[in-house]
VMD Tcl script that draws the C-alpha trace (Angstrom):
set ca {
  {-77.72 -130.61 -179.54}
  {-78.38 -128.69 -182.73}
  {-80.67 -125.72 -182.28}
  {-83.88 -125.18 -184.20}
  {-84.94 -121.65 -183.30}
  {-87.94 -119.41 -183.78}
  {-87.17 -115.69 -183.74}
  {-89.68 -112.90 -183.16}
  {-88.69 -109.30 -183.86}
  {-86.16 -109.87 -186.63}
  {-86.96 -106.52 -188.27}
  {-85.80 -104.62 -185.17}
  {-82.22 -103.93 -184.14}
  {-82.00 -106.63 -181.47}
  {-83.86 -109.29 -183.41}
  {-81.86 -108.65 -186.55}
  {-78.63 -109.05 -184.60}
  {-79.78 -112.25 -182.91}
  {-80.83 -113.62 -186.29}
  {-77.44 -112.66 -187.75}
  {-75.58 -114.50 -184.99}
  {-77.87 -117.51 -185.32}
  {-77.24 -117.83 -189.04}
  {-73.48 -117.58 -188.46}
  {-73.39 -120.18 -185.70}
  {-72.90 -123.80 -186.87}
  {-74.73 -125.05 -183.76}
  {-77.94 -123.49 -185.09}
  {-79.41 -125.89 -187.62}
  {-82.44 -123.88 -188.71}
  {-84.24 -120.61 -188.00}
  {-87.89 -119.67 -188.44}
  {-88.66 -115.96 -188.39}
  {-92.21 -114.94 -187.56}
  {-93.06 -111.35 -188.41}
  {-95.59 -108.94 -189.86}
  {-93.22 -108.09 -192.69}
  {-90.24 -109.76 -194.31}
  {-86.80 -109.41 -192.77}
  {-85.48 -109.43 -196.35}
  {-82.71 -111.92 -195.62}
  {-82.04 -115.02 -197.68}
  {-80.16 -117.95 -196.17}
  {-80.27 -121.70 -196.52}
  {-81.03 -122.09 -192.79}
  {-83.78 -119.49 -192.78}
  {-87.54 -119.84 -193.29}
  {-90.01 -117.02 -192.80}
  {-93.71 -116.78 -191.93}
  {-95.54 -113.51 -192.49}
  {-98.27 -113.33 -189.83}
  {-100.43 -110.31 -189.06}
  {-102.23 -111.25 -185.83}
  {-99.75 -111.68 -182.98}
  {-102.59 -112.38 -180.56}
  {-103.81 -115.47 -182.41}
  {-101.62 -118.19 -183.95}
  {-104.26 -120.80 -184.76}
  {-103.77 -120.42 -188.52}
  {-100.03 -121.21 -188.34}
  {-99.76 -123.50 -185.28}
  {-98.84 -126.49 -187.43}
  {-95.73 -124.59 -188.59}
  {-94.57 -123.69 -185.08}
  {-93.96 -127.22 -183.78}
  {-90.63 -129.06 -183.76}
  {-88.42 -126.27 -182.38}
  {-86.23 -126.29 -179.27}
  {-85.53 -122.56 -178.91}
  {-87.33 -119.25 -179.16}
  {-85.45 -115.96 -179.19}
  {-88.15 -113.40 -178.46}
  {-86.86 -109.94 -179.38}
  {-90.08 -108.01 -179.99}
  {-90.51 -104.80 -178.06}
  {-91.55 -101.16 -178.18}
  {-90.53 -98.04 -176.32}
  {-92.86 -96.98 -173.51}
  {-92.28 -93.28 -174.24}
  {-95.62 -91.53 -174.61}
  {-97.65 -94.70 -174.03}
  {-100.31 -95.34 -171.40}
  {-99.81 -98.42 -169.26}
  {-102.80 -100.23 -170.74}
  {-101.51 -99.83 -174.30}
  {-97.92 -100.65 -173.39}
  {-99.06 -103.71 -171.47}
  {-101.10 -105.00 -174.39}
  {-98.08 -104.85 -176.70}
  {-95.47 -105.93 -174.18}
  {-97.28 -108.36 -171.89}
  {-100.32 -109.67 -173.81}
  {-98.52 -110.15 -177.10}
  {-95.53 -111.91 -175.53}
  {-97.67 -114.12 -173.31}
  {-99.84 -115.28 -176.22}
  {-96.86 -116.24 -178.35}
  {-95.16 -118.00 -175.43}
  {-98.33 -119.84 -174.39}
  {-98.79 -121.14 -177.93}
  {-95.18 -122.29 -178.21}
  {-95.21 -123.96 -174.78}
  {-98.11 -126.16 -175.89}
  {-96.39 -127.16 -179.11}
  {-92.77 -127.44 -177.91}
  {-92.44 -128.61 -174.28}
  {-88.69 -129.14 -174.78}
  {-88.18 -125.53 -175.84}
  {-85.86 -123.00 -174.20}
  {-87.54 -119.59 -174.31}
  {-85.25 -116.53 -174.30}
  {-86.91 -113.18 -173.66}
  {-85.25 -109.79 -174.12}
  {-86.33 -107.57 -171.25}
  {-84.12 -104.74 -169.99}
  {-81.91 -103.38 -167.24}
  {-84.07 -102.07 -164.42}
  {-86.96 -104.48 -164.91}
  {-89.08 -104.65 -161.75}
  {-89.65 -108.25 -160.63}
  {-91.87 -107.06 -157.77}
  {-94.31 -105.53 -160.29}
  {-94.97 -102.77 -157.72}
  {-92.44 -100.05 -158.50}
  {-93.16 -96.52 -159.73}
  {-91.71 -97.01 -163.21}
  {-94.44 -98.21 -165.55}
  {-92.40 -100.04 -168.16}
  {-90.37 -101.83 -165.47}
  {-93.54 -103.12 -163.78}
  {-94.96 -104.41 -167.07}
  {-91.68 -106.07 -168.03}
  {-91.49 -107.60 -164.57}
  {-94.96 -109.10 -164.85}
  {-94.08 -110.41 -168.30}
  {-90.93 -112.06 -166.98}
  {-92.69 -113.55 -163.97}
  {-95.50 -115.08 -165.99}
  {-93.16 -116.47 -168.64}
  {-91.42 -118.39 -165.86}
  {-94.72 -120.12 -165.03}
  {-95.17 -121.62 -168.51}
  {-94.25 -125.29 -169.07}
  {-91.10 -124.76 -171.13}
  {-87.94 -126.80 -170.62}
  {-86.38 -123.53 -169.45}
  {-86.90 -119.76 -169.60}
  {-84.09 -117.20 -169.63}
  {-84.71 -113.49 -169.18}
  {-82.11 -111.19 -170.71}
  {-81.79 -107.69 -169.27}
  {-79.43 -105.69 -171.48}
  {-78.92 -101.98 -171.00}
  {-77.15 -100.17 -173.82}
  {-76.53 -102.65 -176.66}
  {-73.67 -101.95 -179.06}
  {-74.99 -102.71 -182.59}
  {-73.34 -105.04 -185.07}
  {-71.55 -103.12 -187.80}
  {-73.21 -103.33 -191.18}
  {-76.70 -104.35 -190.11}
  {-79.48 -102.14 -191.39}
  {-81.85 -101.85 -188.43}
  {-79.48 -100.37 -185.85}
  {-80.86 -97.32 -184.09}
  {-78.97 -94.15 -185.02}
  {-78.39 -93.21 -181.39}
  {-77.07 -96.71 -180.61}
  {-74.67 -96.52 -183.56}
  {-73.45 -93.09 -182.50}
  {-72.85 -94.18 -178.90}
  {-71.10 -97.30 -180.19}
  {-68.09 -95.25 -181.22}
  {-67.25 -94.66 -177.56}
  {-67.99 -98.23 -176.48}
  {-64.44 -98.87 -175.19}
  {-64.85 -95.95 -172.79}
  {-68.32 -97.11 -171.72}
  {-66.98 -100.60 -171.12}
  {-64.30 -99.20 -168.86}
  {-66.67 -97.22 -166.62}
  {-70.16 -98.70 -167.10}
  {-69.58 -102.43 -167.59}
  {-72.68 -103.31 -165.53}
  {-74.96 -101.49 -167.95}
  {-73.76 -102.42 -171.43}
  {-73.20 -105.37 -173.75}
  {-72.73 -106.01 -177.45}
  {-75.38 -107.38 -179.75}
  {-73.01 -110.20 -180.77}
  {-72.71 -111.24 -177.12}
  {-76.46 -111.08 -176.58}
  {-77.18 -113.33 -179.57}
  {-74.44 -115.79 -178.69}
  {-75.57 -115.91 -175.05}
  {-79.04 -117.00 -176.17}
  {-77.51 -119.81 -178.20}
  {-75.31 -120.89 -175.29}
  {-78.09 -121.03 -172.68}
  {-80.17 -123.09 -175.09}
  {-77.37 -125.60 -175.39}
  {-75.90 -125.65 -171.90}
  {-78.15 -123.66 -169.56}
  {-76.97 -121.09 -167.02}
  {-76.87 -120.82 -163.25}
  {-79.50 -118.06 -163.19}
  {-82.70 -117.46 -165.13}
  {-82.17 -113.69 -165.19}
  {-79.10 -112.55 -167.09}
  {-77.91 -109.00 -166.53}
  {-75.26 -107.37 -168.72}
  {-72.37 -108.86 -166.74}
  {-73.91 -112.34 -167.02}
  {-74.28 -111.98 -170.78}
  {-70.63 -110.98 -171.16}
  {-69.36 -113.60 -168.70}
  {-71.26 -116.40 -170.39}
  {-69.85 -115.61 -173.82}
  {-66.31 -114.65 -172.83}
  {-65.56 -117.66 -170.59}
}
mol new
graphics top color blue
foreach p $ca { graphics top sphere $p radius 0.5 }
foreach p [lrange $ca 0 end-1] q [lrange $ca 1 end] { graphics top cylinder $p $q radius 0.2 }
display resetview
């Protein structure tokens, strides 16, 4: 099955890396990037839609049909944010995009980038973890073919890409040491992108993929 993917968040570090891996992979036939600004990448597989209102897709719905994968990589840090504001960006925005796509593409596999420590109970003390947990739980209720929730911790950036966070790049230099002692909490951006492609094609035994799952899926 050739993959026709929609990517959200391609101007961020994670989304840019997932887009990069998608364009490299021969199993990905085409990619549509939806964003508020251009990702400034040209490729024969790539089409782009500039869209300003991520809470309403009625004006572009006709361009969002005919896809079998969504790699949803949008996200913001919760630092300094109140729960209401963080929830609107993290939960409301994601749910609206996913709801729209589930109507248009019932055979779609939806891949959502969450994070290590996400709280599936939605009742813990950590605000961002509760919000991410609610987002994950409600995505699972939508009528997609399948939903996979990726929970990376530290993500080693791809060399040469422009949107890598400075701190992530700096830490990347000691990645071999981190891998030796903290394997449960880290993965590479290449592995994350490739894991999304693989679950779209072949599925996985669990809907929630922690760092070890991401690495295992790609390496075996």
